[in-house]
C-alpha positions as CSV (number, residue, x, y, z in Angstrom):
1,M,-16.9,-16.6,21.6
2,P,-18.8,-12.8,22.1
3,L,-18.1,-10.8,19.5
4,P,-16.7,-7.0,20.1
5,D,-19.0,-4.7,21.6
6,G,-17.5,-1.8,19.9
7,Q,-14.1,-0.8,17.9
8,P,-11.0,-1.7,19.9
9,T,-8.9,0.7,20.8
10,S,-5.9,0.9,18.8
11,S,-2.2,2.1,19.5
12,Y,-1.3,2.3,16.3
13,A,0.2,5.8,14.9
14,P,1.1,6.6,11.4
15,P,4.9,7.4,11.1
16,R,6.1,10.4,13.2
17,F,7.3,12.2,9.8
18,A,3.8,12.3,8.0
19,T,0.7,12.6,7.7
20,T,1.3,11.8,4.0
21,H,3.4,10.1,2.1
22,W,4.7,13.4,0.2
23,S,5.5,14.9,3.7
24,V,8.0,11.6,4.4
25,V,9.5,12.2,0.9
26,V,10.4,15.6,1.5
27,A,11.8,15.1,4.6
28,A,14.1,12.3,3.4
29,R,15.9,14.9,1.6
30,D,17.6,15.9,4.8
31,R,20.0,13.2,4.8
32,A,21.3,14.0,8.1
33,S,18.1,12.6,9.6
34,P,18.5,8.6,9.0
35,E,14.8,8.3,10.3
36,A,13.6,10.4,7.6
37,C,15.6,7.9,5.1
38,A,14.6,4.8,6.9
39,A,10.9,6.1,7.0
40,L,11.0,6.7,3.1
41,A,12.7,2.8,2.5
42,E,9.6,1.5,4.4
43,L,6.9,3.6,2.5
44,C,9.0,2.0,-0.5
45,N,8.7,-1.6,0.8
46,A,5.0,-0.9,1.3
47,Y,4.2,0.3,-2.4
48,W,6.8,-1.3,-4.5
49,Y,4.7,-4.5,-6.0
50,P,2.8,-2.2,-8.3
51,L,6.4,-0.8,-9.6
52,Y,7.3,-4.5,-10.1
53,A,4.3,-5.4,-11.8
54,F,4.3,-2.1,-14.3
55,I,8.3,-3.2,-15.0
56,R,7.2,-6.6,-15.2
57,R,4.4,-5.9,-17.6
58,Q,6.7,-3.6,-20.2
59,G,8.1,-6.9,-21.2
60,N,11.0,-7.0,-18.9
61,A,12.2,-10.7,-18.0
62,A,11.9,-11.9,-14.6
63,D,15.3,-11.4,-13.4
64,Q,15.7,-8.1,-15.1
65,A,12.6,-6.8,-13.8
66,Q,14.1,-7.4,-10.1
67,D,17.1,-5.6,-10.9
68,L,15.5,-2.8,-12.3
69,T,12.5,-2.5,-9.9
70,Q,16.3,-2.6,-7.1
71,D,18.0,-0.4,-8.7
72,F,14.8,2.5,-8.9
73,F,14.6,2.1,-5.3
74,V,18.1,2.5,-5.0
75,L,17.9,6.1,-7.0
76,L,14.8,6.8,-5.0
77,L,17.2,6.8,-2.1
78,Q,19.6,9.3,-3.7
79,P,19.7,12.9,-2.5
80,D,20.1,14.4,-5.6
81,F,17.1,12.5,-6.9
82,L,15.1,13.9,-4.5
83,A,16.3,17.3,-3.8
84,S,13.8,18.5,-7.0
85,V,10.7,16.7,-6.0
86,D,8.1,19.7,-5.2
87,Q,5.6,18.5,-2.3
88,Q,2.7,20.0,-3.9
89,K,2.7,17.8,-6.9
90,G,-0.6,16.1,-6.6
91,K,-0.8,12.4,-6.4
92,F,1.9,10.0,-4.6
93,R,1.3,7.3,-7.0
94,A,1.2,9.1,-10.4
95,F,5.0,10.5,-8.7
96,L,6.2,7.1,-8.4
97,L,5.1,6.0,-12.3
98,A,6.5,9.2,-13.3
99,A,10.0,8.5,-11.8
100,C,10.0,5.1,-12.5
101,K,9.3,5.5,-16.2
102,H,11.9,8.4,-16.3
103,F,14.5,6.1,-14.2
104,L,13.5,3.7,-17.5
105,S,14.1,5.7,-20.2
106,N,17.4,7.0,-19.0
107,E,19.8,4.5,-18.6
108,R,23.2,6.2,-19.0
109,D,22.3,8.6,-15.9
110,R,20.9,5.6,-14.4
111,A,23.6,3.9,-14.4
112,R,26.1,6.9,-13.3
113,A,23.4,7.5,-10.3
114,L,23.4,4.1,-8.7
115,K,27.6,4.3,-8.8
116,R,27.3,7.3,-6.4
117,G,25.3,5.4,-4.6
118,G,27.1,2.7,-4.0
119,G,26.7,1.8,0.1
120,R,23.8,3.6,0.4
121,L,20.2,2.3,1.9
122,R,18.2,-0.6,0.1
123,V,14.9,-1.5,0.3
124,S,14.8,-5.4,1.1
125,L,12.3,-6.8,-1.4
126,D,10.4,-10.2,-1.9
127,F,10.7,-10.8,-5.7
128,E,10.2,-14.4,-5.4
129,T,7.0,-13.7,-3.7
130,A,6.0,-10.8,-6.3
131,E,6.7,-13.0,-9.1
132,V,4.6,-15.2,-8.2
133,R,2.0,-12.8,-7.5
134,Y,2.7,-11.3,-11.2
135,R,2.3,-14.8,-12.9
136,Q,-1.3,-14.9,-10.8
137,E,-2.4,-11.5,-12.5
138,S,-5.9,-12.0,-13.3
139,S,-5.4,-8.9,-15.9
140,Q,-2.9,-10.4,-17.8
141,T,-3.7,-7.9,-20.7
142,L,-4.0,-4.8,-18.6
143,P,-1.5,-2.2,-20.2
144,P,1.6,-1.3,-18.1
145,D,-0.2,1.8,-16.4
146,K,-3.6,0.5,-16.1
147,L,-1.7,-2.6,-14.3
148,F,0.2,-0.1,-11.7
149,D,-2.7,1.6,-11.0
150,R,-4.8,-1.7,-10.0
151,R,-2.1,-3.2,-7.8
152,W,-1.8,0.6,-6.0
153,A,-5.6,0.4,-5.3
154,L,-5.0,-2.7,-4.1
155,T,-2.4,-2.2,-2.2
156,L,-4.1,0.8,-0.3
157,L,-6.8,-1.9,0.6
158,D,-4.6,-4.1,1.7
159,Q,-2.6,-1.3,3.6
160,A,-6.4,-0.1,5.1
161,L,-7.0,-4.1,6.2
162,A,-3.5,-4.3,7.6
163,R,-3.8,-1.6,10.2
164,L,-7.7,-2.4,11.3
165,K,-6.4,-6.3,12.1
166,L,-3.9,-4.3,14.2
167,E,-6.1,-2.3,15.7
168,F,-7.9,-5.9,17.0
169,D,-5.0,-7.3,17.8
170,D,-3.8,-4.7,19.8
171,A,-7.0,-4.9,22.2
172,G,-6.3,-8.7,22.3
173,K,-9.6,-9.4,19.8
174,N,-7.3,-11.3,16.7
175,A,-9.6,-14.2,17.3
176,Q,-12.9,-12.3,16.8
177,F,-11.4,-10.1,13.9
178,Q,-10.7,-13.5,11.9
179,Q,-14.7,-14.3,12.7
180,L,-15.9,-11.2,11.2
181,K,-13.3,-10.5,8.4
182,P,-14.9,-12.9,5.6
183,F,-17.7,-10.4,6.0
184,L,-15.6,-7.6,5.1
185,T,-13.5,-9.3,2.4
186,G,-16.2,-11.3,0.8
187,D,-14.2,-14.7,1.2
188,K,-17.4,-16.2,3.3
189,G,-17.5,-19.1,1.8
190,K,-20.4,-21.2,3.4
191,T,-20.4,-18.7,6.3
192,T,-23.5,-17.1,6.6
193,Y,-24.8,-15.0,9.8
194,S,-26.5,-17.4,11.1
195,K,-23.9,-19.8,11.6
196,L,-21.5,-17.6,12.8
197,A,-23.5,-16.0,15.5
198,E,-24.9,-19.9,16.5
199,E,-21.0,-20.8,16.8
200,S,-19.9,-17.5,18.7
201,G,-23.1,-17.7,21.2
202,C,-24.6,-14.4,19.9
203,T,-27.6,-13.2,17.9
204,E,-27.7,-12.7,14.2
205,G,-28.6,-9.0,15.2
206,A,-25.3,-8.3,17.5
207,L,-23.1,-10.1,14.5
208,K,-24.6,-7.6,11.8
209,V,-24.2,-4.9,14.3
210,A,-20.2,-5.8,14.6
211,V,-20.0,-6.1,11.2
212,H,-21.0,-2.8,10.5
213,R,-19.0,-1.4,12.8
214,L,-16.1,-3.4,11.0
215,R,-17.0,-1.9,7.6
216,R,-17.5,1.5,8.6
217,R,-13.8,1.6,10.6
218,Y,-12.5,0.2,7.7
219,R,-13.7,2.9,5.2
220,E,-12.1,5.2,8.1
221,L,-8.6,3.5,7.7
222,L,-9.1,3.7,3.7
223,R,-9.7,7.3,3.8
224,E,-6.9,7.5,5.8
225,E,-4.5,5.6,3.6
226,I,-6.1,7.6,0.1
227,G,-5.5,10.6,1.9
228,R,-1.6,10.0,3.1
229,T,-1.0,9.0,-0.6
230,L,-2.0,12.8,-1.6
231,D,-0.8,16.5,-1.0
232,D,-4.9,18.1,-0.8
233,P,-7.2,16.3,1.9
234,A,-10.1,17.6,-0.3
235,Q,-8.8,15.0,-3.1
236,V,-9.9,12.0,-1.4
237,D,-13.5,11.9,-2.8
238,A,-12.1,12.1,-6.1
239,E,-9.0,9.4,-5.6
240,I,-11.4,7.0,-3.9
241,R,-13.8,7.3,-6.9
242,D,-11.0,7.1,-9.3
243,L,-9.0,4.0,-7.8
244,F,-12.8,1.9,-7.3
245,A,-13.4,2.9,-11.0
246,I,-10.1,0.9,-11.8
247,L,-10.5,-1.8,-9.7
248,S,-13.9,-2.2,-11.8
249,S,-12.5,-2.0,-15.0
């Protein structure tokens, strides 16, 4: 199968509420806008697992951690909670973790907030899969904060990879993406450039060019994903260094 000559054209567009996750949060403070609230719920759905791992690592049993995680997001979607959010607070991951810590330390206010929030929008979370993931964590000795940061970094990598796959899907090149993906993720197994070149009917040179373009586009998407979690685009390079330092520790 011939490999792509260039990058596929994508129909992907970030949520129209946001160039950053902060703008989603700020928009969701307007409860007259159900789209903004839905955008925030979608954002929570993408990034909830790092918080579940954090809560679980605090010593909570699986069922208790599941309840606490769901309750936290119910609280996060309440207008009085978001009313005090300042967009200029830096990193979105720092905001979420600090909010979760405050939630866990204030049982009485949490119970009142959840009572007021009865019948409000909830986030659909796959806790069965989450618990399997948690039990397979390789970093069982990491403290809760470090585990949260590690899972946050891996979530961003997954988000960028999902966007890259979508671009290939939109271009009708899913099979090519599946061929090239192992050279991006490192899951090559016994796959080599020469073997894949033979299977696809192209030269090794063409294959290496395609992989180079794939990696370059992935880096671009990863920078975009990281940039959306910050209030200042100038912080992207520093955040990339921080996240990769977290992954290598």
